[in-house]
DOKOLRO-17218 format. One line per 10 residues: their letters; for each residue x, y, z of C-alpha. Coordinates in nm, 2 decimals. Layout:
BEGIN
A) X/Y/Z ~ ...
END
This chain:
BEGIN
XXXXXXXXXX) -0.74/-0.14/0.15 ~ -0.76/0.00/-0.20 ~ -1.13/0.08/-0.21 ~ -1.22/0.44/-0.26 ~ -0.85/0.53/-0.30 ~ -0.76/0.82/-0.53 ~ -0.40/0.85/-0.65 ~ -0.24/1.14/-0.83 ~ 0.04/1.04/-1.07 ~ 0.28/1.33/-1.16
XXXXXXXXXX) 0.53/1.25/-1.44 ~ 0.62/1.43/-1.76 ~ 0.64/1.09/-1.94 ~ 0.30/1.01/-2.08 ~ 0.38/0.64/-2.12 ~ 0.47/0.60/-1.75 ~ 0.15/0.79/-1.65 ~ -0.07/0.58/-1.87 ~ 0.10/0.25/-1.77 ~ 0.07/0.32/-1.40
XXXXXXXXXX) -0.28/0.44/-1.44 ~ -0.39/0.12/-1.61 ~ -0.22/-0.09/-1.34 ~ -0.37/0.09/-1.05 ~ -0.72/0.10/-1.21 ~ -0.69/-0.28/-1.24 ~ -0.66/-0.27/-0.86 ~ -0.98/-0.07/-0.83 ~ -0.80/0.26/-0.77 ~ -0.91/0.60/-0.90
XXXXXXXXXX) -0.62/0.77/-1.08 ~ -0.56/1.12/-1.21 ~ -0.24/1.19/-1.42 ~ -0.06/1.52/-1.43 ~ 0.23/1.61/-1.66 ~ 0.42/1.86/-1.43 ~ 0.47/1.99/-1.08 ~ 0.31/2.31/-1.18 ~ 0.00/2.13/-1.30 ~ -0.02/1.94/-0.97
XXXXXXXXXX) 0.00/2.27/-0.77 ~ -0.28/2.42/-0.99 ~ -0.48/2.11/-0.94 ~ -0.45/2.13/-0.57 ~ -0.51/2.51/-0.57 ~ -0.84/2.45/-0.74 ~ -0.96/2.24/-0.44 ~ -0.88/1.89/-0.58 ~ -0.71/1.64/-0.36 ~ -0.61/1.27/-0.33
XXXXXXXXXX) -0.51/1.00/-0.09 ~ -0.15/0.97/-0.23 ~ 0.08/1.14/-0.48 ~ 0.33/0.95/-0.69 ~ 0.58/1.22/-0.79 ~ 0.86/1.21/-1.04 ~ 1.18/1.40/-0.96 ~ 1.31/1.53/-1.30 ~ 1.04/1.73/-1.47 ~ 1.16/2.03/-1.67
XXXXXXXXXX) 1.28/2.33/-1.47 ~ 1.04/2.26/-1.18 ~ 1.15/1.94/-1.01 ~ 0.96/1.70/-0.80 ~ 1.15/1.83/-0.49 ~ 1.05/2.19/-0.57 ~ 0.69/2.07/-0.61 ~ 0.69/1.90/-0.27 ~ 0.83/2.20/-0.10 ~ 0.56/2.43/-0.26
XXXXXXXXXX) 0.29/2.18/-0.16 ~ 0.40/2.18/0.20 ~ 0.43/2.56/0.21 ~ 0.07/2.58/0.08 ~ -0.04/2.35/0.36 ~ -0.11/2.04/0.15 ~ -0.03/1.73/0.36 ~ -0.11/1.46/0.11 ~ 0.14/1.17/0.14 ~ 0.40/1.17/-0.13
XXXXXXXXXX) 0.61/0.88/-0.27 ~ 0.89/0.97/-0.51 ~ 0.90/0.74/-0.81 ~ 1.22/0.82/-1.00 ~ 1.52/0.69/-1.19 ~ 1.76/0.88/-0.96 ~ 1.89/0.62/-0.72 ~ 2.18/0.80/-0.55 ~ 2.15/0.82/-0.17 ~ 2.16/1.20/-0.17
XXXXXXXXXX) 1.83/1.22/-0.36 ~ 1.66/0.98/-0.12 ~ 1.78/1.17/0.18 ~ 1.67/1.51/0.03 ~ 1.32/1.36/-0.05 ~ 1.27/1.22/0.30 ~ 1.40/1.54/0.47 ~ 1.15/1.74/0.27 ~ 0.86/1.52/0.38 ~ 0.82/1.24/0.13
XXXXXXXXXX) 0.72/0.91/0.29 ~ 0.91/0.68/0.05 ~ 1.15/0.69/-0.25 ~ 1.12/0.41/-0.51 ~ 1.34/0.33/-0.82 ~ 1.13/0.33/-1.13 ~ 1.29/0.00/-1.24 ~ 1.11/-0.18/-0.95 ~ 0.82/-0.40/-1.05 ~ 0.46/-0.28/-1.01
XXXXXXXXXX) 0.39/-0.54/-0.74 ~ 0.66/-0.37/-0.52 ~ 0.52/-0.03/-0.59 ~ 0.17/-0.15/-0.50 ~ 0.30/-0.29/-0.17 ~ 0.47/0.04/-0.09 ~ 0.15/0.23/-0.17 ~ -0.06/0.00/0.05 ~ 0.19/0.04/0.33 ~ 0.17/0.42/0.32
XXXXXXXXXX) -0.21/0.41/0.30 ~ -0.23/0.17/0.59 ~ -0.02/0.41/0.80 ~ -0.24/0.70/0.71 ~ -0.55/0.51/0.81 ~ -0.40/0.41/1.14 ~ -0.27/0.75/1.26 ~ -0.07/0.82/1.57 ~ -0.30/0.78/1.87 ~ -0.52/0.53/1.70
XXXXXXXXXX) -0.67/0.24/1.90 ~ -0.40/-0.03/1.89 ~ -0.65/-0.31/1.93 ~ -0.73/-0.26/1.56 ~ -0.37/-0.33/1.49 ~ -0.31/-0.62/1.72 ~ -0.64/-0.81/1.65 ~ -0.57/-0.90/1.29 ~ -0.84/-1.11/1.13 ~ -0.60/-1.25/0.88
XXXXXXXXXX) -0.39/-1.39/1.16 ~ -0.07/-1.21/1.05 ~ 0.20/-1.25/1.32 ~ 0.31/-0.92/1.47 ~ 0.62/-0.91/1.68 ~ 0.62/-0.72/2.02 ~ 0.96/-0.63/2.18 ~ 0.91/-0.43/2.49 ~ 0.73/-0.11/2.39 ~ 0.79/-0.18/2.02
XXXXXXXXXX) 0.52/-0.35/1.80 ~ 0.63/-0.46/1.45 ~ 0.38/-0.54/1.18 ~ 0.58/-0.70/0.89 ~ 0.27/-0.74/0.67 ~ 0.24/-0.37/0.61 ~ 0.59/-0.26/0.72 ~ 0.47/-0.05/1.02 ~ 0.63/0.00/1.36 ~ 0.45/0.13/1.67
XXXXXXXXXX) 0.62/0.26/1.98 ~ 0.42/0.29/2.30 ~ 0.11/0.23/2.09 ~ 0.18/0.51/1.86 ~ 0.27/0.48/1.49 ~ 0.63/0.56/1.40 ~ 0.63/0.71/1.05 ~ 0.92/0.50/0.91 ~ 0.98/0.44/0.55 ~ 1.00/0.08/0.44
XXXXXXXXXX) 1.38/0.10/0.44 ~ 1.38/0.23/0.79 ~ 1.13/-0.04/0.90 ~ 1.36/-0.31/0.76 ~ 1.65/-0.18/0.97 ~ 1.44/-0.15/1.29 ~ 1.30/-0.50/1.22 ~ 1.65/-0.65/1.18 ~ 1.79/-0.48/1.49 ~ 1.49/-0.53/1.72
XXXXXXXXXX) 1.43/-0.90/1.64 ~ 1.79/-0.96/1.73 ~ 1.78/-0.75/2.05 ~ 2.11/-0.75/2.24 ~ 2.30/-0.88/1.94 ~ 2.56/-0.65/1.76 ~ 2.49/-0.60/1.39 ~ 2.76/-0.48/1.16 ~ 2.74/-0.16/0.95 ~ 2.79/-0.38/0.64
XXXXXXXXXX) 2.50/-0.61/0.73 ~ 2.27/-0.31/0.80 ~ 2.37/-0.15/0.47 ~ 2.31/-0.48/0.28 ~ 1.95/-0.48/0.39 ~ 1.90/-0.17/0.18 ~ 2.13/-0.21/-0.12 ~ 2.20/-0.58/-0.14 ~ 2.49/-0.80/-0.05 ~ 2.82/-0.68/-0.18
XXXXXXXXXX) 2.71/-0.33/-0.29 ~ 2.99/-0.07/-0.23 ~ 2.94/0.30/-0.18 ~ 3.20/0.57/-0.12 ~ 3.58/0.58/-0.13 ~ 3.75/0.24/-0.08 ~ 3.41/0.07/-0.04 ~ 3.37/0.22/0.31 ~ 3.12/0.49/0.24 ~ 2.83/0.26/0.35
XXXXXXXXXX) 2.91/0.35/0.72 ~ 2.81/0.71/0.66 ~ 2.49/0.59/0.49 ~ 2.40/0.37/0.78 ~ 2.47/0.64/1.03 ~ 2.23/0.87/0.84 ~ 1.96/0.60/0.84 ~ 2.00/0.54/1.22 ~ 2.00/0.92/1.29 ~ 1.66/0.96/1.11
XXXXXXXXXX) 1.52/0.65/1.28 ~ 1.62/0.77/1.62 ~ 1.47/1.11/1.56 ~ 1.14/0.96/1.46 ~ 1.12/0.76/1.78 ~ 1.23/1.05/1.99 ~ 0.95/1.27/1.85 ~ 0.72/1.02/2.02 ~ 0.93/0.94/2.33 ~ 1.21/1.19/2.41
XXXXXXXXXX) 1.37/0.92/2.64 ~ 1.40/0.67/2.36 ~ 1.74/0.50/2.38 ~ 1.69/0.15/2.24 ~ 1.94/0.18/1.95 ~ 2.29/0.16/2.08 ~ 2.61/0.21/1.89 ~ 2.91/-0.03/1.90 ~ 3.18/0.21/1.78 ~ 3.37/0.08/1.48
XXXXXXXXXX) 3.14/-0.22/1.44 ~ 2.77/-0.13/1.41 ~ 2.45/-0.10/1.62 ~ 2.23/-0.31/1.84 ~ 1.88/-0.29/1.98 ~ 1.91/-0.28/2.35 ~ 1.83/-0.62/2.51 ~ 1.50/-0.64/2.69 ~ 1.47/-0.72/3.06 ~ 1.14/-0.90/2.98
XXXXX) 1.08/-1.11/2.68 ~ 0.88/-1.00/2.38 ~ 0.67/-1.23/2.17 ~ 0.44/-1.27/1.88 ~ 0.09/-1.13/1.88
END
């Protein structure tokens, strides 16, 4: 998975750049560090590239979000993961809406970051339209769950709908996995939110703001499935309670 991988680390903190570089190099990854968004854009303008970019949000007057927008305008489609100390939901939503594939708190361990990086790279190397036999026939014997037209691969956090990769973030995958593996069962807003932020975490006025957060997640998830299949309607709402994955007429199973 990590062979011949080249990662660009963009952060104005030299200690973070050096620490991450050493950790990734220990995994056999080639790394190039850059101290600002402007430096990254110049690097790409000069014809350089990479398999993945780890991008800080707060960097002087030119933020990571500004950098990502300029990258996309210039036609650079390299996958981006935000690695930042900004943990508020609004930043994550802005990052994902602009085209980032994931949003990770800097306080998380390197092992978690490495797993997220591997997940993104796995998705890139199994693009939409890829031969699904390569996904189902896993030499490692990892169990994959099939529910109707949905195939879930928990090992790399990937979901496939009608044999096409759905570009979910790990958070979105967790939600889909929780709903689909309990197809037909109503799942509370609170339970869905706790998947993301941990049991007992409160957001918004009177501790009820989590409902809006969950609705936002579900809206993004539905949109990603609908981009593949405009008739997608598996996620049903139970008003005032939560959501369910529509029960299947025929049983799923484990591949």
